C-alpha positions in Angstrom: 1.0 49.9 -18.7 3.8 47.9 -20.2 6.2 45.8 -18.1 9.2 48.1 -18.7 7.4 51.1 -17.4 6.1 49.2 -14.4 9.5 47.9 -13.5 10.8 51.5 -13.7 8.1 52.6 -11.2 9.3 49.8 -8.9 12.8 51.1 -9.2 11.8 54.7 -8.5 10.0 53.8 -5.3 12.2 51.0 -3.9 15.5 51.0 -5.8 16.9 47.8 -7.4 15.7 44.4 -6.6 18.5 42.7 -4.6 16.9 39.3 -4.1 13.9 37.3 -5.3 12.5 34.2 -3.5 9.2 32.3 -3.8 6.6 35.0 -4.4 8.5 37.9 -2.9 11.0 40.5 -4.2 13.4 42.2 -1.9 14.7 45.7 -2.7 17.7 47.8 -1.8 15.5 50.1 0.3 14.7 47.0 2.5 11.1 46.7 1.2 9.6 43.2 0.6 7.2 43.2 -2.3 4.4 40.6 -2.7 4.6 39.5 -6.3 1.2 38.7 -8.0 2.7 39.4 -11.4 5.3 36.6 -11.3 6.7 37.5 -14.8 3.3 36.9 -16.3 3.2 33.3 -15.0 6.8 32.2 -15.8 7.6 32.5 -12.1 4.5 30.8 -10.9 6.6 28.1 -9.2 8.7 30.7 -7.4 11.4 33.1 -8.4 14.1 30.7 -7.2 13.0 28.1 -9.7 13.3 25.3 -7.1 16.1 23.0 -8.4 15.9 24.1 -12.0 18.6 26.7 -11.7 20.8 24.1 -9.9 20.5 21.9 -13.0 21.5 25.0 -15.1 24.5 25.6 -12.9 25.6 22.0 -12.9 25.4 21.9 -16.7 27.4 25.0 -17.0 30.0 23.7 -14.6 30.4 20.7 -16.9 31.1 23.1 -19.8 28.3 21.6 -21.9 28.0 25.0 -23.6 29.1 24.2 -27.2 26.9 23.6 -30.3 27.7 19.9 -30.2 25.1 17.3 -29.2 25.0 16.8 -25.4 22.4 14.1 -25.2 20.8 11.5 -27.4 17.3 12.8 -26.9 15.7 16.0 -25.7 15.0 16.3 -22.0 12.3 18.9 -22.6 10.4 16.6 -25.0 10.4 13.8 -22.4 9.2 16.2 -19.7 6.4 17.5 -21.9 5.4 13.9 -22.8 5.0 13.3 -19.1 3.0 16.5 -18.6 0.6 15.8 -21.5 0.4 12.0 -21.2 1.4 11.5 -24.8 4.6 11.3 -26.8 5.7 14.8 -27.8 8.4 16.5 -29.9 9.3 20.0 -28.8 10.1 23.1 -30.8 11.2 26.5 -29.5 10.1 30.0 -30.6 10.8 33.5 -29.6 7.2 34.7 -29.7 3.8 33.3 -28.8 2.4 34.2 -32.2 5.1 32.2 -34.1 4.6 29.2 -31.9 0.8 29.2 -32.3 1.2 29.8 -36.1 3.5 26.8 -36.4 1.0 24.7 -34.4 -1.9 25.8 -36.6 0.1 24.9 -39.7 0.4 21.3 -38.4 -3.1 21.0 -37.0 -5.5 23.8 -37.6 -8.3 22.2 -35.6 -6.3 20.9 -32.6 -3.9 23.6 -31.4 -4.2 25.2 -27.9 -2.4 27.3 -25.5 -1.7 25.7 -22.1 -2.2 27.5 -18.8 -1.5 25.4 -15.7 -4.5 24.9 -13.4 -7.0 26.0 -16.1 -9.9 23.8 -17.2 -8.0 22.7 -20.3 -4.9 21.7 -18.3 -7.0 19.7 -15.8 -8.7 17.5 -18.4 -7.7 14.7 -20.6 -8.0 17.0 -23.6 -4.2 17.8 -23.3 -3.5 14.2 -24.2 -5.9 14.5 -27.2 -4.6 17.9 -28.4 -2.2 17.7 -31.4 -0.2 20.8 -30.7 0.1 22.6 -27.4 1.9 26.0 -26.9 3.1 26.9 -23.4 5.5 29.2 -21.6 8.2 27.5 -19.6 7.4 27.7 -15.9 10.8 29.2 -15.2 11.9 32.9 -14.8 14.6 34.1 -17.2 12.8 32.6 -20.2 10.8 35.8 -21.2 11.2 35.3 -24.9 10.9 31.5 -25.1 7.7 29.6 -26.1 7.4 25.9 -26.4 5.4 24.0 -29.0 4.7 20.4 -28.0 3.7 18.3 -31.1 2.4 14.8 -31.0 5.2 12.5 -32.2 3.1 10.8 -34.8 2.5 14.1 -36.6 6.3 14.6 -37.2 7.6 13.6 -40.6 10.3 14.5 -43.1 8.0 16.9 -45.0 7.3 19.0 -42.0 9.1 22.3 -42.2 9.1 24.1 -38.8 11.4 27.1 -38.6 12.1 27.0 -34.9 15.1 28.2 -32.9 17.7 26.2 -30.9 18.4 26.7 -27.2 21.6 26.2 -25.4 21.7 22.7 -23.8 22.1 24.1 -20.3 18.9 26.2 -20.6 17.1 23.2 -22.1 18.1 21.1 -19.1 16.8 23.8 -16.7 13.5 24.1 -18.6 13.0 20.3 -18.5 13.5 20.3 -14.7 11.0 23.2 -14.3 8.4 21.1 -16.2 8.9 18.2 -13.9 8.5 20.7 -11.0 5.2 21.9 -12.5 4.0 18.3 -12.7 4.6 17.9 -9.0 3.0 21.3 -8.2 -0.1 20.4 -10.1 -0.6 17.6 -7.6 0.1 19.8 -4.6 -1.6 23.2 -5.2 -5.4 23.4 -5.1 -8.4 25.5 -4.3 -7.6 25.7 -0.5 -4.4 27.5 -1.3 -6.1 30.3 -3.3 -9.4 31.1 -1.8 -8.0 32.3 1.5 -7.2 35.7 0.1 -10.7 36.2 -1.5 -12.0 38.5 1.2 -9.6 41.2 -0.2 -8.9 40.2 -3.8 -12.4 39.5 -5.1 -13.2 43.2 -4.5 -10.9 43.9 -7.5 -10.6 40.6 -9.4 -12.6 37.6 -10.5 -10.6 34.6 -9.5 -10.3 31.4 -11.6 -8.1 28.9 -9.7 -4.9 30.8 -9.0 -5.6 33.5 -11.7 -7.0 36.9 -11.1 -9.0 38.7 -13.9 -9.5 42.5 -13.3 -12.9 43.8 -12.4 -11.5 47.3 -12.5 -12.2 49.3 -15.7 -9.3 49.4 -18.1 -9.0 53.2 -17.9 -8.5 53.0 -14.1 -6.3 50.0 -14.0 -2.9 51.9 -14.1 -4.0 53.9 -11.1 -4.9 50.7 -9.3 -1.6 49.0 -9.9 0.3 52.1 -8.8 -1.8 52.4 -5.7 -1.0 48.8 -4.9 2.7 49.2 -5.7 2.9 51.9 -3.0 1.5 49.3 -0.6 4.1 46.8 -1.6 1.9 44.6 -3.8 2.7 43.9 -7.5 -0.1 43.0 -9.9 0.1 42.3 -13.6 0.6 45.7 -15.3 -1.3 44.6 -18.4 -5.1 44.8 -17.9 -5.5 42.1 -20.6 -3.5 39.6 -18.7 -4.0 37.7 -15.5 -2.4 38.2 -12.1 -1.6 35.3 -9.9 -2.5 34.5 -6.3 0.8 34.2 -4.3 1.2 30.6 -3.3 2.0 29.9 0.4 2.2 33.6 1.4 1.0 34.7 4.8 -2.7 35.7 4.7 -1.7 39.1 6.1 0.2 40.2 2.9 -3.0 41.9 1.7 -4.0 43.5 5.0 -2.5 46.8 3.7 -4.8 46.8 0.7 -7.8 45.9 2.9 -7.0 48.9 5.2 -6.3 51.2 2.2 -8.7 50.2 -0.5 -8.8 51.5 -4.0 -12.1 52.9 -5.1 -13.1 52.6 -8.7 -16.1 53.0 -11.0 -18.5 55.9 -11.4 -17.6 58.7 -9.1 -14.9 56.5 -7.6 -17.5 54.3 -5.9 -18.3 50.7 -6.6 
């Protein structure tokens, strides 16, 4: 199921979303939804974005909204240099494919996609990788992908056809990356395994990420079953869902009490 169809199902059941906070969505019909989709990982730090949206608001209030230069250097590049422990230049793209293609053009043998809390992100290999593509850990950036290139690979002959972002959004993305750096030190296995008694019936968990065990042909039925219980999972079988950070353990009790049966003859 695609995201638009899934969001339409949420609307039909619960009406418009009137508020989002941390890993929860609140709807007009007074239903709180536990969000394990989290905008495919862009809301992994929480829907409120911590202080990133405050940075966005403050920048807008200063009317730094023109096409003029607002700072001598890029905040996002500095933030990514801190995240990857190496000097980086950042480029923006509107699709994952374009960002990866640009990275492969620069370094065909050393381009990777970054996923926080994955084996790659936990190792020193980030520092050694020439080009790293990532999604900003910030909601409202659904069509933005970042390419972090080692500074020493940038030269006048390099022709990267990237896009330009408004300065206010750049500032918010930079703050979200610093928030991610802090979260990487705070979140760990003890924050994710506490839900395993329910979730591992349906998913294989790798850190905070949930990979479906359910056959693809039954997955839509599963996510609609969970939606009626007030739990959102990633609607795309090929993508990962996310363990809700700091949510009460009881948020999955409804799924425990009303399990979804799958497999041959609807039995595991």
